[in-house]
DOKOL-247519 format. One record per residue (C-alpha): x, y, z; residue number from 1. Coordinates in pm, 1 decimal, always signed. Example, Ala and Ser with C-alpha at 12.3 -4.5 7.8 and 13.67 -1.06 7.14 Angstrom:
2
rec px: +1230.0 | py: -450.0 | pz: +780.0 | num: 1 $
rec px: +1367.0 | py: -106.0 | pz: +714.0 | num: 2 $
END
This chain:
141
rec px: -1522.6 | py: -8564.1 | pz: +2045.6 | num: 1 $
rec px: -1594.4 | py: -8931.5 | pz: +1992.4 | num: 2 $
rec px: -1706.6 | py: -9155.0 | pz: +2305.1 | num: 3 $
rec px: -1389.6 | py: -9253.4 | pz: +2447.9 | num: 4 $
rec px: -1386.1 | py: -9625.7 | pz: +2570.8 | num: 5 $
rec px: -1234.2 | py: -9592.6 | pz: +2954.0 | num: 6 $
rec px: -1043.6 | py: -9939.1 | pz: +2890.8 | num: 7 $
rec px: -919.8 | py: -9985.8 | pz: +2535.3 | num: 8 $
rec px: -762.0 | py: -10308.8 | pz: +2626.3 | num: 9 $
rec px: -1075.0 | py: -10487.9 | pz: +2514.1 | num: 10 $
rec px: -1123.4 | py: -10293.0 | pz: +2183.4 | num: 11 $
rec px: -1297.9 | py: -9984.0 | pz: +2114.8 | num: 12 $
rec px: -1669.0 | py: -9936.0 | pz: +2198.4 | num: 13 $
rec px: -1745.1 | py: -10018.4 | pz: +1799.3 | num: 14 $
rec px: -1552.5 | py: -10308.1 | pz: +1821.9 | num: 15 $
rec px: -1718.4 | py: -10458.0 | pz: +2115.9 | num: 16 $
rec px: -2065.3 | py: -10402.5 | pz: +1981.9 | num: 17 $
rec px: -1964.4 | py: -10555.3 | pz: +1628.6 | num: 18 $
rec px: -1877.8 | py: -10857.1 | pz: +1833.6 | num: 19 $
rec px: -2232.8 | py: -10866.3 | pz: +1950.9 | num: 20 $
rec px: -2375.0 | py: -10772.9 | pz: +1636.2 | num: 21 $
rec px: -2237.5 | py: -11135.3 | pz: +1502.8 | num: 22 $
rec px: -2417.4 | py: -11353.5 | pz: +1765.8 | num: 23 $
rec px: -2704.7 | py: -11486.3 | pz: +1597.2 | num: 24 $
rec px: -2995.3 | py: -11391.6 | pz: +1895.2 | num: 25 $
rec px: -2824.0 | py: -11034.0 | pz: +1957.4 | num: 26 $
rec px: -2809.6 | py: -10918.2 | pz: +1605.4 | num: 27 $
rec px: -3045.0 | py: -10592.7 | pz: +1640.1 | num: 28 $
rec px: -2894.7 | py: -10530.1 | pz: +2008.6 | num: 29 $
rec px: -2530.0 | py: -10462.3 | pz: +1855.6 | num: 30 $
rec px: -2665.6 | py: -10296.2 | pz: +1557.9 | num: 31 $
rec px: -2876.0 | py: -10043.7 | pz: +1779.3 | num: 32 $
rec px: -2602.5 | py: -9980.4 | pz: +2011.1 | num: 33 $
rec px: -2370.0 | py: -9881.8 | pz: +1728.4 | num: 34 $
rec px: -2620.3 | py: -9651.4 | pz: +1600.0 | num: 35 $
rec px: -2643.3 | py: -9480.2 | pz: +1916.9 | num: 36 $
rec px: -2279.9 | py: -9424.6 | pz: +1965.1 | num: 37 $
rec px: -2294.9 | py: -9308.5 | pz: +1604.9 | num: 38 $
rec px: -2560.0 | py: -9022.8 | pz: +1679.1 | num: 39 $
rec px: -2396.0 | py: -8953.6 | pz: +2003.1 | num: 40 $
rec px: -2049.8 | py: -8886.0 | pz: +1825.7 | num: 41 $
rec px: -2248.7 | py: -8676.5 | pz: +1598.9 | num: 42 $
rec px: -2412.9 | py: -8482.2 | pz: +1877.1 | num: 43 $
rec px: -2083.3 | py: -8424.0 | pz: +2064.8 | num: 44 $
rec px: -1831.6 | py: -8317.4 | pz: +1875.7 | num: 45 $
rec px: -1610.4 | py: -8096.2 | pz: +2160.7 | num: 46 $
rec px: -1741.8 | py: -8245.9 | pz: +2491.4 | num: 47 $
rec px: -1555.1 | py: -8542.3 | pz: +2658.9 | num: 48 $
rec px: -1702.3 | py: -8846.2 | pz: +2716.4 | num: 49 $
rec px: -1602.0 | py: -9126.0 | pz: +2874.4 | num: 50 $
rec px: -1782.8 | py: -9480.6 | pz: +2874.7 | num: 51 $
rec px: -1738.9 | py: -9844.9 | pz: +2965.5 | num: 52 $
rec px: -1944.7 | py: -10153.1 | pz: +2907.4 | num: 53 $
rec px: -2135.5 | py: -10347.4 | pz: +3180.4 | num: 54 $
rec px: -2307.6 | py: -10686.9 | pz: +3020.6 | num: 55 $
rec px: -2405.3 | py: -10502.3 | pz: +2687.4 | num: 56 $
rec px: -2495.7 | py: -10182.8 | pz: +2859.7 | num: 57 $
rec px: -2295.2 | py: -9853.1 | pz: +2770.6 | num: 58 $
rec px: -2238.9 | py: -9644.4 | pz: +3069.8 | num: 59 $
rec px: -2147.5 | py: -9294.4 | pz: +3018.1 | num: 60 $
rec px: -1940.2 | py: -9050.9 | pz: +3246.0 | num: 61 $
rec px: -1829.0 | py: -8712.0 | pz: +3219.4 | num: 62 $
rec px: -1442.1 | py: -8814.3 | pz: +3329.8 | num: 63 $
rec px: -1225.8 | py: -9127.1 | pz: +3278.3 | num: 64 $
rec px: -1312.5 | py: -9265.7 | pz: +3631.3 | num: 65 $
rec px: -1440.4 | py: -9610.4 | pz: +3663.5 | num: 66 $
rec px: -1466.7 | py: -9549.2 | pz: +4042.7 | num: 67 $
rec px: -1694.9 | py: -9235.0 | pz: +3977.9 | num: 68 $
rec px: -2069.7 | py: -9336.3 | pz: +4099.3 | num: 69 $
rec px: -2205.0 | py: -8992.5 | pz: +4039.1 | num: 70 $
rec px: -2278.2 | py: -8850.4 | pz: +3678.5 | num: 71 $
rec px: -2319.2 | py: -9231.1 | pz: +3528.3 | num: 72 $
rec px: -2566.3 | py: -9267.8 | pz: +3265.5 | num: 73 $
rec px: -2653.6 | py: -9602.3 | pz: +3178.8 | num: 74 $
rec px: -2803.7 | py: -9689.9 | pz: +2826.9 | num: 75 $
rec px: -2875.2 | py: -10017.2 | pz: +2684.9 | num: 76 $
rec px: -3114.7 | py: -10142.4 | pz: +2388.0 | num: 77 $
rec px: -3427.5 | py: -10302.9 | pz: +2519.6 | num: 78 $
rec px: -3647.0 | py: -10476.1 | pz: +2222.4 | num: 79 $
rec px: -3850.9 | py: -10379.3 | pz: +1955.1 | num: 80 $
rec px: -3665.0 | py: -10084.3 | pz: +1877.3 | num: 81 $
rec px: -3696.4 | py: -9937.9 | pz: +2252.1 | num: 82 $
rec px: -3373.2 | py: -9834.4 | pz: +2443.0 | num: 83 $
rec px: -3363.7 | py: -9819.2 | pz: +2875.1 | num: 84 $
rec px: -3168.6 | py: -9555.3 | pz: +3004.9 | num: 85 $
rec px: -3105.5 | py: -9510.3 | pz: +3402.0 | num: 86 $
rec px: -2941.7 | py: -9201.0 | pz: +3584.3 | num: 87 $
rec px: -2912.8 | py: -9055.8 | pz: +3931.8 | num: 88 $
rec px: -3034.4 | py: -8710.8 | pz: +4009.8 | num: 89 $
rec px: -2798.3 | py: -8595.6 | pz: +4295.1 | num: 90 $
rec px: -2913.8 | py: -8230.4 | pz: +4369.8 | num: 91 $
rec px: -3279.7 | py: -8392.3 | pz: +4400.8 | num: 92 $
rec px: -3199.4 | py: -8619.1 | pz: +4673.3 | num: 93 $
rec px: -3404.6 | py: -8557.4 | pz: +4969.8 | num: 94 $
rec px: -3116.4 | py: -8589.7 | pz: +5239.5 | num: 95 $
rec px: -2750.3 | py: -8640.2 | pz: +5253.1 | num: 96 $
rec px: -2640.3 | py: -8985.3 | pz: +5103.8 | num: 97 $
rec px: -2957.5 | py: -9046.0 | pz: +4946.3 | num: 98 $
rec px: -3013.1 | py: -9127.4 | pz: +4582.3 | num: 99 $
rec px: -3272.3 | py: -9022.9 | pz: +4328.6 | num: 100 $
rec px: -3272.4 | py: -9282.1 | pz: +4045.5 | num: 101 $
rec px: -3459.7 | py: -9224.6 | pz: +3689.3 | num: 102 $
rec px: -3546.6 | py: -9516.7 | pz: +3494.5 | num: 103 $
rec px: -3711.3 | py: -9508.7 | pz: +3192.5 | num: 104 $
rec px: -3778.3 | py: -9689.0 | pz: +2823.4 | num: 105 $
rec px: -3701.1 | py: -9455.3 | pz: +2499.2 | num: 106 $
rec px: -3946.6 | py: -9555.8 | pz: +2177.8 | num: 107 $
rec px: -3644.9 | py: -9519.2 | pz: +1949.2 | num: 108 $
rec px: -3314.8 | py: -9336.8 | pz: +1833.5 | num: 109 $
rec px: -3474.1 | py: -8993.6 | pz: +1819.4 | num: 110 $
rec px: -3637.2 | py: -9031.6 | pz: +2210.2 | num: 111 $
rec px: -3300.2 | py: -9182.7 | pz: +2356.1 | num: 112 $
rec px: -3109.5 | py: -8893.1 | pz: +2238.3 | num: 113 $
rec px: -3333.3 | py: -8671.6 | pz: +2409.1 | num: 114 $
rec px: -3347.7 | py: -8864.4 | pz: +2728.3 | num: 115 $
rec px: -2930.2 | py: -8881.1 | pz: +2701.5 | num: 116 $
rec px: -2944.7 | py: -8487.3 | pz: +2705.2 | num: 117 $
rec px: -3188.3 | py: -8476.5 | pz: +2995.3 | num: 118 $
rec px: -2990.2 | py: -8726.9 | pz: +3182.0 | num: 119 $
rec px: -2700.2 | py: -8515.0 | pz: +3118.6 | num: 120 $
rec px: -2841.5 | py: -8213.9 | pz: +3250.9 | num: 121 $
rec px: -2981.0 | py: -8353.1 | pz: +3556.8 | num: 122 $
rec px: -2698.7 | py: -8571.5 | pz: +3679.0 | num: 123 $
rec px: -2507.2 | py: -8287.3 | pz: +3699.5 | num: 124 $
rec px: -2177.3 | py: -8396.0 | pz: +3525.1 | num: 125 $
rec px: -2226.6 | py: -8171.4 | pz: +3266.5 | num: 126 $
rec px: -2302.1 | py: -7827.0 | pz: +3402.2 | num: 127 $
rec px: -2187.6 | py: -7518.4 | pz: +3186.0 | num: 128 $
rec px: -2116.2 | py: -7740.6 | pz: +2909.5 | num: 129 $
rec px: -2185.5 | py: -7543.4 | pz: +2562.2 | num: 130 $
rec px: -2267.6 | py: -7808.0 | pz: +2353.6 | num: 131 $
rec px: -2529.1 | py: -7954.9 | pz: +2575.1 | num: 132 $
rec px: -2674.0 | py: -7610.3 | pz: +2645.8 | num: 133 $
rec px: -2702.4 | py: -7574.7 | pz: +2281.7 | num: 134 $
rec px: -2884.9 | py: -7939.1 | pz: +2209.3 | num: 135 $
rec px: -3108.7 | py: -7879.2 | pz: +2511.2 | num: 136 $
rec px: -3236.2 | py: -7547.3 | pz: +2336.6 | num: 137 $
rec px: -3248.7 | py: -7717.8 | pz: +1983.2 | num: 138 $
rec px: -3450.2 | py: -7976.8 | pz: +2123.9 | num: 139 $
rec px: -3668.0 | py: -7768.8 | pz: +2328.0 | num: 140 $
rec px: -3580.2 | py: -7958.7 | pz: +2683.2 | num: 141 $
END
């Protein structure tokens, strides 16, 4: 199932990044995020993925609830072919109400796809998801 934009009042995710693509100094940003969305949609045919945008960052969730603070994965095109990814690992928190954050950079589209799969597993939001488990095995993650 394609990534669903949480609030379609602002158009689809693709329309959002197509608008950014038309801004002269943001040309690479918009096209790289469109490529990422296309790749995610190819990987996850049956899995529900919800998303919203925040200052150009794609925020992916496992449910349609903007107030949910856990199981959020943030991905944004950085520069020179790299993507930035952030997510939380709640099951690794050292005490109650603590949060363990992972921040990293991926060198290109293939690497960010793998990091997204790891983030989906480690965030706990897609436990027992057959597509995710298949892809984790496929990429040996």
